C-alpha positions as CSV (number, residue, x, y, z in Angstrom):
1,M,15.6,105.4,-190.9
2,L,13.6,102.5,-189.6
3,R,15.1,99.2,-188.3
4,A,14.2,96.6,-190.9
5,S,14.3,93.8,-188.4
6,C,11.6,95.4,-186.3
7,V,9.6,97.9,-188.3
8,T,8.6,98.1,-191.9
9,V,6.4,101.1,-192.4
10,F,6.2,101.9,-188.7
11,A,3.4,99.4,-188.5
12,V,0.6,99.8,-186.0
13,A,1.4,96.2,-185.1
14,L,4.6,97.4,-183.4
15,F,2.7,99.5,-181.0
16,M,0.2,96.7,-180.3
17,S,2.5,93.7,-180.0
18,H,5.9,95.3,-179.2
19,A,7.5,92.1,-180.3
20,C,10.9,93.8,-180.7
21,A,11.5,93.9,-176.9
22,A,13.9,91.1,-177.5
23,A,15.2,89.8,-180.8
24,P,14.2,86.2,-181.6
25,D,17.8,85.0,-181.4
26,E,18.5,86.7,-178.1
27,P,18.6,84.4,-175.1
28,P,16.3,85.1,-172.1
29,I,17.9,87.1,-169.4
30,D,18.6,85.0,-166.3
31,A,20.3,85.9,-163.1
32,A,23.8,85.4,-164.5
33,S,23.2,87.4,-167.6
34,S,21.6,90.2,-165.6
35,A,24.6,90.3,-163.3
36,K,26.9,90.5,-166.4
37,L,24.9,93.4,-167.8
38,A,25.2,95.1,-164.4
39,D,29.0,94.7,-164.6
40,D,28.9,96.1,-168.2
41,V,27.0,99.1,-167.0
42,K,29.5,99.6,-164.1
43,A,32.4,99.3,-166.6
44,E,30.9,102.0,-168.8
45,F,30.3,104.2,-165.9
46,L,34.0,103.9,-164.9
47,H,34.9,104.7,-168.5
48,A,33.0,108.0,-168.3
49,W,34.1,108.7,-164.7
50,S,37.8,108.1,-165.4
51,S,37.6,110.4,-168.4
52,Y,36.1,113.1,-166.2
53,R,38.9,112.6,-163.6
54,R,41.5,112.8,-166.3
55,Y,40.2,115.8,-168.2
56,A,37.9,117.8,-165.9
57,W,38.7,117.0,-162.3
58,G,37.4,119.8,-160.0
59,H,35.1,121.2,-162.7
60,D,31.3,120.8,-163.2
61,D,31.3,118.7,-166.4
62,L,33.4,117.2,-169.1
63,D,32.8,117.8,-172.8
64,P,33.6,114.4,-174.1
65,I,34.6,115.1,-177.7
66,S,36.9,118.1,-177.1
67,K,38.0,116.6,-173.8
68,K,37.6,120.0,-172.1
69,P,36.1,120.9,-168.7
70,R,32.9,123.0,-168.5
71,D,31.7,125.0,-165.6
72,W,28.1,126.2,-165.4
73,Y,28.7,129.6,-163.9
74,G,32.3,130.3,-164.5
75,T,33.4,128.9,-161.2
76,P,33.0,125.2,-160.4
77,L,30.3,123.8,-158.1
78,L,31.4,120.2,-158.7
79,M,28.2,119.1,-160.5
80,T,29.5,115.8,-161.7
81,P,31.2,114.7,-158.5
82,V,28.1,115.5,-156.4
83,D,25.7,113.9,-158.9
84,A,27.9,110.8,-159.3
85,L,28.7,110.1,-155.7
86,D,25.7,108.1,-154.6
87,T,25.8,106.1,-157.9
88,M,29.4,105.1,-157.0
89,L,28.4,104.1,-153.5
90,L,25.5,102.0,-154.8
91,M,27.9,100.3,-157.3
92,G,30.4,99.5,-154.6
93,L,33.1,101.7,-156.1
94,R,34.5,102.7,-152.8
95,G,37.9,104.1,-154.0
96,E,36.3,106.3,-156.6
97,A,33.6,107.4,-154.1
98,D,36.1,108.3,-151.4
99,A,38.1,110.4,-153.9
100,A,34.9,112.3,-155.0
101,R,33.7,112.7,-151.4
102,E,37.0,114.2,-150.3
103,L,37.0,116.6,-153.3
104,I,33.5,117.7,-152.3
105,A,34.2,118.0,-148.6
106,T,37.4,120.0,-149.1
107,K,36.9,122.0,-152.3
108,L,33.1,122.7,-152.7
109,D,32.5,126.3,-151.7
110,F,29.1,127.9,-152.0
111,D,30.2,131.3,-150.9
112,Q,30.3,132.5,-154.5
113,D,29.2,135.8,-156.1
114,I,27.2,134.0,-158.8
115,Y,23.6,133.6,-159.8
116,V,22.5,130.0,-160.0
117,K,19.3,128.3,-161.2
118,N,17.5,127.2,-158.0
119,F,15.8,124.2,-159.6
120,E,18.9,122.7,-161.1
121,V,21.1,123.3,-158.1
122,T,18.4,121.9,-155.8
123,I,17.8,118.6,-157.6
124,R,21.5,118.0,-158.5
125,L,23.6,119.5,-155.6
126,L,21.2,119.6,-152.7
127,G,19.7,116.3,-153.5
128,G,23.1,114.7,-154.2
129,L,24.6,115.9,-151.0
130,L,21.7,114.7,-148.9
131,S,21.6,111.3,-150.5
132,A,25.4,110.8,-150.3
133,Y,25.3,111.9,-146.6
134,Q,22.6,109.3,-145.9
135,L,24.6,106.6,-147.7
136,S,28.0,107.5,-146.3
137,G,27.3,109.0,-142.9
138,D,29.8,111.8,-143.7
139,E,28.6,114.8,-141.7
140,R,30.6,117.2,-143.8
141,L,28.1,116.5,-146.7
142,L,25.2,117.4,-144.5
143,H,26.9,120.6,-143.5
144,K,27.5,121.5,-147.1
145,A,23.8,120.8,-147.8
146,E,22.6,123.0,-145.0
147,D,24.9,125.8,-146.2
148,L,23.5,125.5,-149.7
149,G,19.9,125.3,-148.5
150,R,20.3,128.5,-146.5
151,R,21.8,130.3,-149.5
152,L,18.9,129.2,-151.7
153,L,16.1,130.3,-149.3
154,P,15.8,133.9,-150.7
155,V,14.2,132.5,-153.9
156,F,11.0,132.0,-152.0
157,D,10.7,135.6,-151.0
158,S,8.3,136.6,-153.8
159,P,4.8,138.1,-153.2
160,T,3.2,134.8,-154.1
161,G,5.7,132.4,-152.4
162,L,6.5,131.0,-155.8
163,P,10.3,130.9,-156.2
164,Y,12.3,133.2,-158.4
165,V,14.3,131.3,-161.0
166,E,17.8,132.4,-159.9
167,V,19.6,133.4,-156.7
168,N,23.0,134.8,-156.0
169,L,24.7,132.4,-153.6
170,R,26.6,135.1,-151.8
171,T,24.3,138.2,-151.8
172,G,20.9,136.4,-151.7
173,K,19.7,138.7,-154.5
174,T,17.1,137.0,-156.8
175,R,16.1,137.4,-160.4
176,G,13.8,135.7,-163.0
177,T,10.1,135.8,-162.7
178,K,9.0,133.6,-165.6
179,T,9.0,130.1,-164.2
180,N,7.0,126.9,-164.5
181,P,5.4,124.2,-162.3
182,A,8.5,121.9,-162.5
183,E,10.7,124.7,-161.1
184,T,8.2,125.8,-158.5
185,G,6.9,122.4,-157.4
186,T,10.0,120.2,-157.5
187,L,11.7,121.3,-154.3
188,L,10.0,119.7,-151.4
189,L,11.8,116.3,-151.4
190,E,15.1,118.1,-151.0
191,F,14.1,120.9,-148.8
192,G,11.9,118.6,-146.8
193,T,14.7,116.1,-146.2
194,L,17.0,118.9,-145.3
195,S,14.4,120.3,-142.9
196,K,14.1,116.9,-141.1
197,L,17.9,116.2,-141.0
198,A,18.9,119.7,-140.0
199,G,15.9,120.4,-137.7
200,R,15.0,123.7,-139.5
201,A,11.3,124.0,-140.2
202,E,11.6,126.9,-142.6
203,F,13.1,124.7,-145.3
204,Y,10.0,122.6,-145.3
205,A,7.6,125.4,-144.9
206,K,8.9,127.5,-147.9
207,A,9.1,124.7,-150.3
208,K,5.7,123.3,-149.3
209,R,4.1,126.7,-149.8
210,A,5.6,126.9,-153.3
211,L,4.1,123.5,-154.2
212,V,0.7,124.5,-152.7
213,E,0.6,127.9,-154.4
214,T,1.3,126.1,-157.7
215,W,-1.5,123.6,-157.2
216,Q,-4.0,126.3,-156.1
217,R,-3.5,128.0,-159.4
218,R,-4.6,125.0,-161.4
219,S,-7.5,125.5,-163.9
220,P,-11.1,124.7,-163.2
221,I,-10.6,121.3,-165.0
222,G,-7.6,120.5,-162.8
223,L,-4.6,121.2,-165.1
224,V,-1.6,123.5,-164.7
225,G,0.1,125.4,-167.5
226,E,3.7,125.5,-168.7
227,E,4.7,129.0,-167.6
228,I,3.7,131.2,-164.7
229,D,4.9,134.5,-163.3
230,A,6.4,134.1,-159.8
231,E,5.4,137.7,-158.7
232,T,1.9,137.9,-160.0
233,G,0.9,134.2,-160.0
234,Q,-0.6,134.6,-163.4
235,W,-0.2,131.9,-166.1
236,T,1.8,133.2,-169.1
237,G,1.8,129.8,-170.9
238,T,-1.4,127.7,-170.9
239,D,-0.3,124.5,-172.6
240,S,-0.6,121.5,-170.3
241,H,1.4,118.3,-170.6
242,V,3.7,116.0,-168.7
243,S,6.9,117.1,-170.5
244,G,9.7,119.5,-169.5
245,G,8.5,122.4,-167.5
246,I,5.7,120.5,-165.8
247,D,6.8,116.9,-165.5
248,S,8.4,116.7,-162.0
249,Y,5.7,118.8,-160.5
250,Y,3.4,115.8,-160.7
251,E,6.2,113.5,-159.6
252,Y,6.7,115.4,-156.4
253,L,3.0,115.6,-155.5
254,W,3.1,111.8,-155.1
255,K,6.7,111.4,-153.9
256,C,6.3,114.0,-151.1
257,A,3.4,112.0,-149.7
258,R,5.5,108.9,-150.0
259,L,8.8,110.2,-148.4
260,L,7.5,112.8,-146.1
261,G,4.2,111.4,-145.1
262,D,2.5,114.6,-146.2
263,D,-1.2,113.8,-146.5
264,E,-1.9,117.2,-148.2
265,C,0.4,116.2,-151.0
266,A,-1.6,113.0,-151.5
267,A,-4.8,115.0,-151.5
268,M,-3.4,117.3,-154.2
269,W,-2.2,114.3,-156.3
270,K,-5.6,112.6,-156.6
271,P,-7.5,115.2,-158.6
272,S,-4.3,116.2,-160.5
273,I,-3.6,112.7,-161.8
274,A,-7.4,112.3,-162.6
275,A,-7.2,115.5,-164.8
276,V,-4.0,114.3,-166.5
277,N,-5.5,111.0,-167.3
278,R,-8.7,112.5,-168.6
279,Y,-7.3,115.3,-170.8
280,L,-3.7,114.5,-171.6
281,A,-3.9,110.7,-172.3
282,D,-4.3,109.9,-175.9
283,D,-5.1,106.5,-177.4
284,V,-3.9,106.2,-181.0
285,D,-4.1,102.9,-182.9
286,G,-4.2,100.9,-179.8
287,A,-1.2,102.6,-178.2
288,L,-1.3,105.0,-175.2
289,W,0.5,108.3,-175.3
290,Y,0.2,111.6,-173.3
291,G,0.0,114.7,-175.4
292,Y,-0.6,118.4,-174.9
293,A,-3.9,120.2,-174.1
294,D,-5.1,123.6,-173.2
295,M,-5.1,123.9,-169.4
296,R,-8.5,125.6,-169.4
297,T,-10.5,123.7,-172.0
298,G,-8.7,120.4,-172.3
299,A,-8.6,120.7,-176.1
300,R,-5.7,118.9,-177.7
301,T,-3.0,121.3,-178.8
302,H,-0.1,119.0,-179.7
303,T,0.4,115.3,-180.3
304,T,4.0,115.1,-179.1
305,F,5.8,112.9,-176.6
306,G,9.5,112.5,-176.0
307,A,12.5,111.7,-173.9
308,L,11.4,113.8,-170.9
309,D,7.8,112.5,-171.0
310,A,9.1,109.0,-170.7
311,F,9.4,109.3,-166.9
312,F,5.6,109.1,-166.6
313,P,5.3,105.3,-166.7
314,A,7.6,105.2,-163.6
315,L,5.3,107.6,-161.8
316,L,2.2,105.8,-162.8
317,A,3.7,102.5,-161.6
318,L,4.9,104.0,-158.3
319,S,1.4,105.4,-157.6
320,G,-0.2,102.0,-158.3
321,D,-1.4,102.3,-161.9
322,V,0.8,99.6,-163.3
323,K,-1.5,98.6,-166.1
324,R,-1.5,102.1,-167.6
325,A,2.2,102.4,-166.9
326,A,2.9,99.3,-168.9
327,R,0.9,100.5,-171.9
328,L,2.7,103.9,-171.9
329,Q,6.1,102.2,-171.5
330,D,5.4,100.1,-174.6
331,S,4.8,103.3,-176.6
332,A,7.9,104.9,-175.3
333,F,10.0,101.9,-176.2
334,A,8.4,101.8,-179.7
335,M,9.5,105.4,-180.0
336,W,13.0,104.4,-179.1
337,Q,13.1,101.7,-181.7
338,V,12.2,103.9,-184.7
339,N,15.8,105.1,-184.9
340,G,17.5,102.8,-182.4
341,I,17.5,105.6,-179.8
342,E,14.9,108.0,-178.6
343,P,14.5,111.6,-179.9
344,E,13.9,114.6,-177.6
345,V,10.4,115.1,-179.2
346,Y,8.3,112.7,-181.3
347,D,4.9,113.3,-182.9
348,Y,3.0,110.1,-182.2
349,R,0.3,110.7,-184.8
350,S,2.4,111.8,-187.8
351,H,5.5,109.9,-186.7
352,A,7.6,113.0,-187.4
353,V,10.5,114.0,-185.2
354,P,10.3,117.7,-184.5
355,Y,13.4,117.7,-182.4
356,K,16.0,115.0,-183.3
357,G,18.4,115.5,-180.5
358,Y,19.2,112.9,-177.7
359,A,20.6,114.4,-174.6
360,L,21.6,111.0,-172.9
361,R,18.4,111.3,-170.9
362,P,17.5,108.7,-168.2
363,E,13.7,108.8,-168.1
364,I,12.9,105.8,-170.2
365,V,15.4,103.7,-168.3
366,E,13.9,104.9,-165.0
367,S,10.5,103.7,-166.2
368,T,11.9,100.4,-167.3
369,Y,13.5,99.9,-163.8
370,Y,10.2,100.8,-162.0
371,L,8.1,98.5,-164.2
372,H,10.5,95.6,-163.7
373,H,10.4,96.1,-160.0
374,Y,6.6,96.0,-159.9
375,T,6.0,93.3,-162.4
376,H,9.1,91.1,-162.4
377,D,8.5,90.7,-166.1
378,A,11.7,89.7,-167.9
379,K,10.6,91.7,-170.9
380,Y,11.8,94.9,-169.1
381,L,15.2,93.4,-168.7
382,A,15.3,92.6,-172.4
383,M,14.0,96.2,-173.1
384,G,16.8,97.6,-170.9
385,R,19.4,95.4,-172.6
386,T,18.4,96.7,-176.0
387,M,18.5,100.3,-174.9
388,F,21.8,100.0,-173.1
389,R,23.4,98.4,-176.2
390,D,22.1,101.2,-178.4
391,F,23.3,103.8,-175.8
392,V,26.8,102.4,-175.9
393,R,26.8,101.9,-179.7
394,W,25.8,105.4,-180.6
395,C,27.0,107.6,-177.7
396,R,30.3,106.2,-176.4
397,T,33.4,108.3,-177.1
398,D,37.1,107.9,-176.2
399,A,36.4,110.2,-173.2
400,G,32.9,109.3,-171.9
401,Y,29.5,109.6,-173.5
402,A,28.3,112.3,-175.9
403,A,24.8,113.5,-176.6
404,L,23.4,113.2,-180.1
405,S,22.4,116.2,-182.2
406,D,20.5,114.0,-184.6
407,V,19.1,110.5,-183.8
408,V,18.8,109.7,-187.5
409,S,22.3,110.4,-188.5
410,K,23.7,109.6,-185.0
411,T,25.8,112.8,-185.2
412,K,27.4,113.4,-181.8
413,K,27.2,116.6,-179.7
414,D,30.0,117.6,-177.4
415,R,28.0,117.4,-174.2
416,M,27.8,115.0,-171.2
417,E,25.5,116.4,-168.5
418,S,26.1,115.4,-164.9
419,Y,22.8,113.6,-164.8
420,V,24.3,110.8,-167.0
421,F,26.2,109.8,-163.8
422,A,23.4,110.5,-161.4
423,E,20.5,108.9,-163.4
424,T,21.3,107.2,-166.7
425,F,24.0,104.9,-165.5
426,K,22.3,104.4,-162.1
427,Y,19.0,103.3,-163.5
428,Y,20.6,100.9,-166.0
429,Y,22.6,99.5,-163.1
430,L,19.7,99.1,-160.8
431,L,17.6,97.5,-163.5
432,F,20.1,94.7,-163.8
433,A,21.3,94.7,-160.1
434,P,18.1,95.6,-158.1
435,E,19.6,94.1,-154.9
436,A,21.9,97.2,-154.8
437,I,19.2,99.2,-153.1
438,D,15.9,98.5,-151.2
439,F,13.5,100.2,-153.6
440,D,10.7,100.2,-151.1
441,A,12.8,102.0,-148.4
442,V,13.9,104.9,-150.5
443,T,12.3,107.6,-152.7
444,F,14.3,108.9,-155.7
445,N,14.3,112.6,-156.3
446,T,13.9,113.7,-159.9
447,E,17.7,113.5,-160.3
448,A,17.7,109.8,-159.1
449,H,19.2,110.6,-155.7
450,P,17.7,108.1,-153.2
451,L,16.4,109.7,-150.0
452,R,15.4,107.8,-147.0
453,A,13.0,108.8,-144.2
454,T,15.6,108.1,-141.4
455,W,13.8,110.6,-139.1
456,T,10.7,108.4,-138.7
457,A,11.1,104.8,-137.7
458,G,9.1,102.4,-139.9
459,R,8.3,105.0,-142.6
460,R,9.5,104.8,-146.2
């Protein structure tokens, strides 16, 4: 189970020294080797993308083992092409990008009698269209984004202003009241950007209200829970954490201030991160983790961390807390090294793995990229090299990349989510080729789509 070269009995020393960031016989990563790694990432992206084109062109996703297309809602919304487009543009893959852009511009039709999940469609499709428009200048993509935004607006018409979970793209009917802070508070980057570019204030106003309504329902100690009713505004799940269901709510509090210059978002961020650091941070044997606590009392409820939580070092670094970010990243990488790839959920006190799956997630790579940007420490390049090699070794298939159902046995699962193209490959590439984008001039949405404040000269 454990890598003998790095860990014996999962020694505490691993968490404290993290000496396995680069094996002793590995050469240091210089400019040439970093460029070679970037080329390797691009080649693997093309392997996955060409497989999608061969077996699933015009559909949402490719299942990489059965080599069959998959559509989320029975009719395709081109999830993979939209998610992948800005990655191809950043990689300089013009031919592939042009083909995807033409497919999107001519075939993507949102006039469909289907219920879609507002959160996923917003971060993947709306965010992807807006980013690709800003990178390419193709007005057709902005028109698609505005059409989609208009069709999503009915989700905000609840008594509280908190969005319903799903909306019918044709009829505007909504459904799903049990939601969470990630789904209610991770919309303003996309709707705010659309508002600025399309000149429609309602996009900004409705998404902003949803974020504020979520924040106003925080507990007296400053934490939010993991489930809330959109119609009543009452919490139905009171565990607090930085994992799935809450994670990107915190991300957007800071990023909305960064991208949109919204001082109210910055004002909401400050007490929120203070509460998170006070009640969720957990020092164990010299290592920093973030666990679960009751939103009302702050009492510890679970000592788990996982693949989704691994975005948090990036957010800490982006908001200026690089020291804490580095400590948490060391813990996340140690978690990766236990089995040579990270699990979905890991108990950092017992070292058990309650959920052994690996869904090709990007978050730990995202944090590696951010920390390298802020520190210029070559250890993060070495960290990324280790993870990328493990990623290729265990997840590559003849037709793309497959998730793992078990990180111990490395059993593959027939699933390749579109975020692999939008995020996982993109963050690996940018780690090794940071010159491909001006980090300080963009803000990545939670799907890694870079957005730029083109509407205000001189602003990020």
